[in-house]
N, C-alpha and C positions, 0 to 999 in steps of 0.2 A: 567511558565504556568502549568496548571493542566490538568488532564484527562478530566475534565468537559469542557475545552476549545476546545476539539476535536469535530469537526462537525460530526453529524451522519445523516444518511438518515431519513427523507425526505428533509433535508436542500438543497435547490436548488443550493447553491454555489458549492456543490460537483459535479454538472453537468455542470459547466462552465469551459471553457478553461482558463488556466493560461497564464500570460504574460511572455515573455522572460526577463531575467535580462540583461540589457545593460551595466551596470557598477556595479561592486561589491563594495558595500559601507558598512559603519558600520551598517546600517539598515539591509543589507543582512545578515551580520554575526549575528546580534541580532535575526533575524528570525530563523536562523539555531540553535542558542542556545535555543530558545523557542520550536523548534521542538523536540530537545533532551529532554528538561524538560517534555514536555507533553507526549512524548513516554515512558519515564521511569516512570512517575507517573502512566500512564495507566497500565504498567507492574506490578507495586506493588500490584494492586488489582486483578491480573490474575495469580494465582500460577501455572497453568498448561501451560502457554503460554509465549513466548518471543516476545517482540516488535521488530520485525526484521527491520522495516523501517516505514517511514511516509513521506508524501508529504506536501509541504507548504499549498496547498488549504485545507487540512484537519484541519488546525488551522486557517482557514479564511485569509490566506495570499496568494493572487492570483498571485504567481510567480512560474516559473518552477524551483523549488528547491526540491530535495529529500535528505533524509539522509538514509543510510543503515548501519546496525550493522556491525562493523568490524569483529566480530566473531559470526557467526549465530548459533553456537553450544554451546556457553558459556554465560549463562545468567549473570554470575558475571562480564564479560567484558562489560563495559558500554560505550565503545568507538564507535562512529559512523563516517562514511565517508560521507561528503556532496558532492553532485553532482549538479551543476548549469547548467540549460538548457540541461538536459539529453535528448537524443533521440536515438532510436534504428535505427542504420544505416543498419543492416542486420539481418534477421531472418534466422536461420539454423536448420537443423535436422528435425526430425518428430514432429508432434504435440502430446503431451502427456497430459493426464488428471492427475491432482493431487489436493490435498486439499489446499485451501486458506481460510484465515480469513482476517478480516479488522478491524482496530480500529474505522472505521466510520460506520460499520454495526454490530449492537449489537446482539450477540448470534447466528449468522448464519454463517455457513461455506459452502464452495462449492467445488465440484470437477470440476475444471476449465481446459479447454484445452488451452495449451500454447506451443509455440515452445520450443524444447529441449535446444537450444542455441541461444544466441543473441550477437551481437556486438553493443556496446553503445559508443557514444561519448558525452562528457560533459566538463565543466570547473571545476577545483578545486577551493578552496576558495581564491587562489592567482591569479586566472584568467588564469591558464595554462590549455591547452587542455589535457584531459586524454581520453584514449581509453581503453575499457574493453571488453574482450571476456569472456562471462560467460555461464555456463551451470548449470544443476541441480537446487538446491534451489535458489542460487544466481541469476541465469538467470530468474527464475520465479518471484523473488522479484523485480528485475529491471523492468520487463514487467508490473507488477502490479502497481508499483509506478509511472512509466512513464504514464501509463493509467490515473492515478489520475490528472496529470498535463494537461491532455486533456479532462477532464470531464467525464471519464469512470470509473465505479466501477466494481469489479469482477463479480457481479451478472448479469451484462449486457451480459456477455459471455455465461451464462447458463440459462437465464430466461425462456426458453421454454423446459427445460429438467427436467422432473418430478423426476428423481432419483439422482439429483445432489446436493441436499441441506441437510445440517447436522447441528447438534448442539452438544455442549459438555455437557456430563453428569457431575455429581459431582466428578467423578474420573478422569476427563480430557480425557475421551474416546469419540470419535465421534459417534453420533447416528443419523440415518436417520430421516429426518422430513417428515411429510405427506404433499406433495405438495398442494393438494386441500384444506386441512385444514389450514396449517401453512404458505404457501407461496403465492399461486395464488391470494388471495384477500387481501394480506397485502399491503395496500396503502403506508405505510412508505417506502417500498422497491421500488415501481415503480413510484411514483409521481415525476415528474421533471419539 
């Protein structure tokens, strides 16, 4: 798969809930491979960003599957961990605002409120249950991707906040967007 296969808003499929995976099959593993391919292809054209994760609905596969970069700090490490049927079982800590971007939302970043820590349960590719306690960036990434499996995108958390939207300049620095001019009437963001 290529970056062009990644759905972007206003595609209505991004607003649909995904189905649970009942049996891990060769098709499931193929979807995971396609997610990795699309994610890495997207990253090639974004020199200032790392493709931290992606959810199956973003490549139009409506299953509760996410992949997360095994090393979120090293762009040269292209290994991902797949989580099948991931769900947050507990939110912990304070709610903290930090920046997020999304492969399905072109050129817009946001300062999104999320819990500091989460506990997640899922299945690995062998069908074994895994439990993860995550905080910091990993905790944020897990919340973001699990949202995708439930038809939620990050802008849904900030759509009424005027000072929460940003874009990247040519140097990879975040610059604020004008809410009234660039965001409020942008139907690509809000149509669902």
